[in-house]
Backbone as JSON Lines, residues from 0, in Angstrom:
{"i":0,"aa":"M","n":[8.8,-4.41,19.79],"ca":[8.7,-3.55,18.47],"c":[7.66,-4.2,17.55]}
{"i":1,"aa":"A","n":[7.02,-3.31,17.07],"ca":[5.9,-3.75,16.11],"c":[6.39,-4.13,14.87]}
{"i":2,"aa":"A","n":[5.87,-5.18,14.09],"ca":[6.34,-5.56,12.85],"c":[6.06,-4.51,11.75]}
{"i":3,"aa":"R","n":[7.09,-4.34,10.85],"ca":[7.03,-3.43,9.79],"c":[6.17,-3.98,8.67]}
{"i":4,"aa":"R","n":[5.49,-2.99,7.92],"ca":[4.74,-3.5,6.77],"c":[5.04,-2.67,5.55]}
{"i":5,"aa":"S","n":[4.93,-3.26,4.41],"ca":[5.21,-2.52,3.21],"c":[4.12,-1.45,3.16]}
{"i":6,"aa":"R","n":[4.44,-0.3,2.52],"ca":[3.68,0.87,2.39],"c":[3.64,1.42,0.94]}
{"i":7,"aa":"P","n":[2.42,1.44,0.37],"ca":[2.36,2.16,-0.99],"c":[2.67,3.57,-0.96]}
{"i":8,"aa":"L","n":[3.32,4.01,-2.04],"ca":[3.59,5.52,-2.12],"c":[2.9,6.0,-3.31]}
{"i":9,"aa":"G","n":[1.48,6.15,-3.22],"ca":[0.76,6.47,-4.4],"c":[0.91,7.99,-4.81]}
{"i":10,"aa":"V","n":[1.55,8.86,-3.95],"ca":[1.93,10.18,-4.39],"c":[2.79,10.21,-5.63]}
{"i":11,"aa":"L","n":[3.59,9.24,-5.82],"ca":[4.44,9.12,-7.02],"c":[3.81,8.54,-8.31]}
{"i":12,"aa":"V","n":[2.8,7.77,-8.14],"ca":[2.15,7.0,-9.26],"c":[1.64,7.88,-10.29]}
{"i":13,"aa":"G","n":[1.97,7.78,-11.54],"ca":[1.43,8.46,-12.66],"c":[2.29,9.82,-12.94]}
{"i":14,"aa":"R","n":[3.32,9.84,-12.16],"ca":[4.21,11.06,-12.22],"c":[5.4,10.92,-13.23]}
{"i":15,"aa":"K","n":[5.73,11.83,-13.98],"ca":[6.75,11.63,-15.01],"c":[8.08,12.25,-14.4]}
{"i":16,"aa":"L","n":[9.17,11.47,-14.66],"ca":[10.43,11.87,-14.11],"c":[10.93,13.06,-14.98]}
{"i":17,"aa":"E","n":[11.22,14.19,-14.47],"ca":[11.56,15.35,-15.22],"c":[13.07,15.67,-15.18]}
{"i":18,"aa":"Y","n":[13.75,15.44,-14.0],"ca":[15.17,15.71,-13.84],"c":[15.82,14.59,-12.93]}
{"i":19,"aa":"V","n":[17.12,14.49,-13.15],"ca":[17.91,13.74,-12.23],"c":[19.01,14.59,-11.99]}
{"i":20,"aa":"Q","n":[19.51,14.87,-10.53],"ca":[20.58,15.65,-10.06],"c":[21.48,14.82,-9.42]}
{"i":21,"aa":"L","n":[22.7,14.51,-9.84],"ca":[23.67,13.64,-9.21],"c":[24.66,14.36,-8.46]}
{"i":22,"aa":"G","n":[25.06,13.68,-7.34],"ca":[26.14,14.25,-6.46],"c":[26.2,13.39,-5.29]}
{"i":23,"aa":"H","n":[26.48,14.16,-4.08],"ca":[26.64,13.25,-2.75],"c":[25.25,12.6,-2.4]}
{"i":24,"aa":"S","n":[24.2,13.2,-2.99],"ca":[22.85,12.63,-2.97],"c":[22.41,12.6,-4.35]}
{"i":25,"aa":"I","n":[21.33,11.8,-4.6],"ca":[20.66,11.74,-5.93],"c":[19.34,12.23,-5.76]}
{"i":26,"aa":"A","n":[18.96,13.28,-6.55],"ca":[17.61,13.8,-6.51],"c":[16.76,13.6,-7.77]}
{"i":27,"aa":"L","n":[15.69,13.02,-7.81],"ca":[14.69,12.82,-8.77],"c":[13.75,13.62,-8.8]}
{"i":28,"aa":"G","n":[13.37,14.34,-9.71],"ca":[12.38,15.45,-9.81],"c":[11.19,14.82,-10.63]}
{"i":29,"aa":"F","n":[10.04,14.93,-10.12],"ca":[8.79,14.37,-10.88],"c":[7.82,15.39,-11.07]}
{"i":30,"aa":"T","n":[6.89,15.31,-11.96],"ca":[5.84,16.32,-12.19],"c":[5.02,16.38,-10.97]}
{"i":31,"aa":"G","n":[4.38,17.59,-10.88],"ca":[3.59,17.77,-9.69],"c":[4.35,18.14,-8.4]}
{"i":32,"aa":"G","n":[5.62,18.46,-8.53],"ca":[6.49,18.86,-7.38],"c":[6.87,17.85,-6.52]}
{"i":33,"aa":"C","n":[6.86,16.53,-6.9],"ca":[7.37,15.41,-6.14],"c":[8.73,15.27,-6.34]}
{"i":34,"aa":"R","n":[9.49,14.95,-5.26],"ca":[10.93,14.6,-5.34],"c":[11.23,13.3,-4.59]}
{"i":35,"aa":"V","n":[12.25,12.63,-5.03],"ca":[12.99,11.45,-4.18],"c":[14.33,11.74,-4.04]}
{"i":36,"aa":"L","n":[14.78,11.85,-2.82],"ca":[16.14,12.07,-2.47],"c":[16.75,10.77,-2.08]}
{"i":37,"aa":"I","n":[17.9,10.4,-2.63],"ca":[18.52,9.15,-2.35],"c":[19.93,9.37,-1.78]}
{"i":38,"aa":"E","n":[20.27,8.65,-0.64],"ca":[21.56,8.88,-0.14],"c":[22.39,7.62,0.14]}
{"i":39,"aa":"T","n":[22.01,6.62,-0.44],"ca":[22.69,5.34,-0.3],"c":[22.67,4.49,-1.54]}
{"i":40,"aa":"I","n":[23.19,3.36,-1.68],"ca":[23.26,2.51,-2.9],"c":[21.9,2.27,-3.36]}
{"i":41,"aa":"T","n":[21.83,2.33,-4.66],"ca":[20.6,2.22,-5.44],"c":[20.76,1.18,-6.54]}
{"i":42,"aa":"H","n":[19.72,0.3,-6.79],"ca":[19.91,-0.62,-7.91],"c":[18.77,-0.3,-8.96]}
{"i":43,"aa":"L","n":[19.36,-0.23,-10.22],"ca":[18.29,-0.11,-11.37],"c":[18.36,-1.29,-12.21]}
{"i":44,"aa":"D","n":[17.31,-1.94,-12.29],"ca":[17.06,-3.16,-13.14],"c":[16.17,-2.59,-14.43]}
{"i":45,"aa":"G","n":[16.99,-2.79,-15.48],"ca":[16.38,-2.33,-16.7],"c":[16.72,-3.32,-17.89]}
{"i":46,"aa":"P","n":[16.44,-2.85,-19.18],"ca":[16.67,-3.69,-20.28],"c":[18.23,-4.24,-20.46]}
{"i":47,"aa":"G","n":[18.97,-3.36,-19.82],"ca":[20.48,-3.73,-19.98],"c":[21.04,-4.48,-18.77]}
{"i":48,"aa":"G","n":[20.07,-4.96,-17.89],"ca":[20.49,-5.62,-16.72],"c":[20.37,-4.83,-15.43]}
{"i":49,"aa":"R","n":[21.15,-5.18,-14.45],"ca":[21.24,-4.6,-13.15],"c":[22.45,-3.61,-12.96]}
{"i":50,"aa":"T","n":[22.18,-2.45,-12.67],"ca":[23.32,-1.42,-12.36],"c":[23.26,-0.94,-11.0]}
{"i":51,"aa":"D","n":[24.26,-0.98,-10.21],"ca":[24.33,-0.38,-8.83],"c":[24.96,0.98,-8.98]}
{"i":52,"aa":"I","n":[24.17,2.02,-8.29],"ca":[24.52,3.27,-8.31],"c":[24.75,3.8,-7.0]}
{"i":53,"aa":"E","n":[25.81,4.48,-6.75],"ca":[26.18,4.94,-5.42],"c":[26.46,6.49,-5.45]}
{"i":54,"aa":"P","n":[25.73,7.18,-4.62],"ca":[25.87,8.65,-4.77],"c":[27.26,9.01,-4.26]}
{"i":55,"aa":"G","n":[27.89,10.01,-4.69],"ca":[29.13,10.42,-4.34],"c":[29.82,11.39,-5.44]}
{"i":56,"aa":"D","n":[31.24,11.34,-5.38],"ca":[31.83,12.27,-6.24],"c":[31.63,11.97,-7.79]}
{"i":57,"aa":"N","n":[31.48,10.67,-8.13],"ca":[31.49,10.13,-9.46],"c":[30.29,9.23,-9.67]}
{"i":58,"aa":"P","n":[29.05,9.57,-9.41],"ca":[27.83,8.57,-9.6],"c":[27.73,8.41,-11.0]}
{"i":59,"aa":"D","n":[27.21,7.2,-11.27],"ca":[26.86,6.61,-12.5],"c":[25.64,7.35,-13.11]}
{"i":60,"aa":"D","n":[25.78,7.92,-14.27],"ca":[24.74,8.67,-14.99],"c":[23.68,7.81,-15.64]}
{"i":61,"aa":"I","n":[23.6,6.49,-15.28],"ca":[22.55,5.72,-16.07],"c":[21.14,6.15,-15.67]}
{"i":62,"aa":"M","n":[20.98,6.83,-14.39],"ca":[19.79,7.27,-14.02],"c":[19.05,8.17,-15.09]}
{"i":63,"aa":"A","n":[19.85,8.78,-15.89],"ca":[19.48,9.73,-16.94],"c":[18.45,8.91,-17.92]}
{"i":64,"aa":"T","n":[18.69,7.76,-18.11],"ca":[18.02,6.9,-19.05],"c":[16.46,6.71,-18.56]}
{"i":65,"aa":"L","n":[16.23,7.19,-17.35],"ca":[14.79,7.15,-16.91],"c":[14.1,8.57,-17.11]}
{"i":66,"aa":"L","n":[14.73,9.44,-17.64],"ca":[14.07,10.78,-17.95],"c":[12.87,10.54,-18.83]}
{"i":67,"aa":"G","n":[11.75,11.09,-18.47],"ca":[10.54,11.03,-19.27],"c":[9.69,9.76,-18.82]}
{"i":68,"aa":"E","n":[10.21,8.94,-18.13],"ca":[9.52,7.81,-17.68],"c":[8.52,8.16,-16.67]}
{"i":69,"aa":"V","n":[7.34,7.33,-16.68],"ca":[6.12,7.52,-15.84],"c":[6.13,6.5,-14.68]}
{"i":70,"aa":"V","n":[5.98,6.77,-13.42],"ca":[5.92,5.75,-12.39],"c":[4.58,5.06,-12.37]}
{"i":71,"aa":"R","n":[4.83,3.71,-12.53],"ca":[3.7,2.75,-12.64],"c":[3.27,2.3,-11.16]}
{"i":72,"aa":"S","n":[4.23,2.08,-10.23],"ca":[3.87,1.81,-8.9],"c":[5.16,2.25,-8.04]}
{"i":73,"aa":"A","n":[4.86,2.36,-6.7],"ca":[5.94,2.93,-5.86],"c":[5.51,2.47,-4.45]}
{"i":74,"aa":"G","n":[6.47,2.01,-3.58],"ca":[6.23,1.76,-2.35],"c":[7.42,1.34,-1.38]}
{"i":75,"aa":"S","n":[7.31,1.38,-0.19],"ca":[8.38,0.88,0.68],"c":[8.15,-0.55,0.94]}
{"i":76,"aa":"G","n":[9.22,-1.48,1.01],"ca":[9.13,-2.78,1.36],"c":[9.12,-2.99,2.88]}
{"i":77,"aa":"A","n":[8.86,-4.22,3.32],"ca":[8.8,-4.56,4.8],"c":[10.16,-4.08,5.55]}
{"i":78,"aa":"D","n":[11.2,-4.1,4.85],"ca":[12.53,-3.76,5.44],"c":[12.83,-2.26,5.34]}
{"i":79,"aa":"G","n":[12.03,-1.5,4.7],"ca":[12.26,-0.12,4.52],"c":[12.76,0.35,3.08]}
{"i":80,"aa":"E","n":[13.16,-0.64,2.28],"ca":[13.74,-0.27,1.01],"c":[12.69,0.3,0.14]}
{"i":81,"aa":"L","n":[12.92,1.27,-0.68],"ca":[12.13,1.94,-1.63],"c":[12.1,1.33,-2.91]}
{"i":82,"aa":"C","n":[11.03,0.97,-3.61],"ca":[10.98,0.46,-4.92],"c":[10.02,1.22,-5.75]}
{"i":83,"aa":"I","n":[10.51,1.73,-6.92],"ca":[9.83,2.42,-7.87],"c":[9.88,1.58,-9.2]}
{"i":84,"aa":"D","n":[8.55,1.42,-9.77],"ca":[8.58,0.74,-10.97],"c":[8.1,1.75,-12.01]}
{"i":85,"aa":"F","n":[8.76,1.73,-13.22],"ca":[8.36,2.6,-14.32],"c":[7.68,1.98,-15.42]}
{"i":86,"aa":"G","n":[6.91,2.74,-16.3],"ca":[6.12,2.26,-17.37],"c":[6.91,1.38,-18.34]}
{"i":87,"aa":"S","n":[8.16,1.54,-18.51],"ca":[8.98,0.89,-19.4],"c":[9.4,-0.55,-18.83]}
{"i":88,"aa":"G","n":[9.06,-0.81,-17.71],"ca":[9.45,-2.08,-16.93],"c":[10.77,-1.92,-16.04]}
{"i":89,"aa":"A","n":[11.35,-0.76,-16.15],"ca":[12.61,-0.61,-15.29],"c":[12.1,-0.45,-13.86]}
{"i":90,"aa":"R","n":[13.04,-0.85,-12.93],"ca":[12.63,-0.79,-11.47],"c":[13.92,-0.33,-10.73]}
{"i":91,"aa":"L","n":[13.64,0.72,-9.87],"ca":[14.69,1.35,-9.1],"c":[14.45,0.79,-7.68]}
{"i":92,"aa":"V","n":[15.48,0.35,-7.0],"ca":[15.45,-0.01,-5.65],"c":[16.41,0.56,-4.75]}
{"i":93,"aa":"V","n":[15.96,1.14,-3.68],"ca":[16.96,1.95,-2.89],"c":[17.1,1.18,-1.57]}
{"i":94,"aa":"D","n":[18.27,0.75,-1.28],"ca":[18.53,-0.09,-0.09],"c":[18.36,0.7,1.14]}
{"i":95,"aa":"V","n":[18.42,0.0,2.24],"ca":[18.45,0.66,3.62],"c":[19.76,0.87,4.19]}
{"i":96,"aa":"D","n":[20.03,1.89,4.71],"ca":[21.45,2.06,5.32],"c":[21.35,1.72,6.87]}
{"i":97,"aa":"P","n":[22.2,0.94,7.44],"ca":[22.05,0.68,8.86],"c":[22.38,1.81,9.76]}
{"i":98,"aa":"D","n":[23.13,2.8,9.21],"ca":[23.66,3.91,10.08],"c":[23.14,5.33,9.74]}
{"i":99,"aa":"A","n":[22.39,5.39,8.61],"ca":[21.98,6.79,8.23],"c":[20.56,6.76,7.44]}
{"i":100,"aa":"E","n":[20.21,7.97,7.12],"ca":[18.96,8.04,6.38],"c":[19.29,7.63,4.89]}
{"i":101,"aa":"S","n":[18.3,6.82,4.33],"ca":[18.56,6.19,2.97],"c":[17.83,6.96,1.84]}
{"i":102,"aa":"W","n":[16.53,7.35,2.09],"ca":[15.75,8.05,1.05],"c":[14.74,8.91,1.71]}
{"i":103,"aa":"A","n":[14.08,9.71,0.84],"ca":[13.06,10.54,1.27],"c":[12.21,10.74,0.1]}
{"i":104,"aa":"V","n":[10.89,10.84,0.31],"ca":[9.96,11.2,-0.66],"c":[9.19,12.52,-0.22]}
{"i":105,"aa":"V","n":[9.21,13.51,-1.07],"ca":[8.63,14.75,-0.86],"c":[7.52,14.98,-1.87]}
{"i":106,"aa":"G","n":[6.37,15.33,-1.36],"ca":[5.15,15.71,-2.33],"c":[4.42,16.88,-1.84]}
{"i":107,"aa":"P","n":[3.38,17.2,-2.5],"ca":[2.58,18.3,-2.21],"c":[1.86,18.22,-0.93]}
{"i":108,"aa":"G","n":[1.4,19.25,-0.37],"ca":[0.62,19.33,0.92],"c":[1.49,18.92,2.13]}
{"i":109,"aa":"G","n":[2.76,19.17,2.05],"ca":[3.61,18.92,3.16],"c":[4.09,17.36,3.29]}
{"i":110,"aa":"Y","n":[3.68,16.46,2.27],"ca":[4.02,15.19,2.11],"c":[5.52,14.95,2.28]}
{"i":111,"aa":"L","n":[5.86,14.12,3.39],"ca":[7.32,13.8,3.53],"c":[7.38,12.58,4.26]}
{"i":112,"aa":"I","n":[8.06,11.57,3.63],"ca":[8.41,10.25,4.33],"c":[9.89,10.08,4.17]}
{"i":113,"aa":"V","n":[10.47,9.78,5.37],"ca":[12.0,9.59,5.36],"c":[12.28,8.18,5.89]}
{"i":114,"aa":"C","n":[13.16,7.53,5.27],"ca":[13.66,6.21,5.71],"c":[14.92,6.45,6.51]}
{"i":115,"aa":"L","n":[14.69,6.27,7.9],"ca":[15.74,6.48,8.91],"c":[16.72,5.25,8.81]}
{"i":116,"aa":"A","n":[17.77,5.21,9.6],"ca":[18.62,4.21,9.82],"c":[17.78,2.98,10.17]}
{"i":117,"aa":"R","n":[18.39,1.83,9.58],"ca":[17.85,0.47,9.85],"c":[16.43,0.32,9.21]}
{"i":118,"aa":"G","n":[15.93,1.28,8.37],"ca":[14.62,1.01,7.63],"c":[13.38,1.49,8.28]}
{"i":119,"aa":"E","n":[13.59,2.2,9.45],"ca":[12.33,2.78,10.25],"c":[11.86,4.01,9.36]}
{"i":120,"aa":"L","n":[10.56,4.08,9.13],"ca":[10.07,5.12,8.46],"c":[9.4,6.17,9.31]}
{"i":121,"aa":"A","n":[9.7,7.5,8.99],"ca":[9.06,8.67,9.68],"c":[8.39,9.37,8.62]}
{"i":122,"aa":"S","n":[7.11,9.89,8.92],"ca":[6.28,10.68,7.93],"c":[5.73,11.9,8.7]}
{"i":123,"aa":"W","n":[5.51,12.86,7.73],"ca":[4.94,14.18,8.25],"c":[3.9,14.69,7.17]}
{"i":124,"aa":"G","n":[3.17,15.71,7.54],"ca":[2.19,16.27,6.65],"c":[1.19,15.24,6.09]}
{"i":125,"aa":"E","n":[0.9,15.24,4.81],"ca":[-0.08,14.43,4.24],"c":[0.31,12.87,4.37]}
{"i":126,"aa":"A","n":[1.61,12.65,4.37],"ca":[2.1,11.23,4.42],"c":[1.71,10.7,5.76]}
{"i":127,"aa":"A","n":[1.65,11.53,6.78],"ca":[1.37,10.96,8.16],"c":[-0.09,10.57,8.24]}
{"i":128,"aa":"R","n":[-0.88,11.19,7.42],"ca":[-2.4,10.95,7.39],"c":[-2.82,9.76,6.54]}
{"i":129,"aa":"R","n":[-1.91,9.31,5.8],"ca":[-2.31,8.13,4.88],"c":[-1.88,6.78,5.41]}
């Protein structure tokens, strides 16, 4: 098996968070038609400290504090986790699930990256060409 590497996700950089949809998965909608879908435990590190957010029937609405924020950097770590840094200094980290898909990034031009079980990344469209 080949060693995994971190991967920048420049498609999110400079985009403003326009909406947060909470439920059994969490959807983050950004300008330019980009979306992040989260289906596992997420950590938000911000001015108030660290908050763990789990999708489900009663997700924490702290994600709404990110509305209007602009993405400063985004990428996947070597283990497949998703890290998004915002202009305010807040950082969102989506863990890898050992048994299911954890997150997906959707962008223009058919851009799609999905974090499969155990952190393996699959990509389609523009994401596969980068």
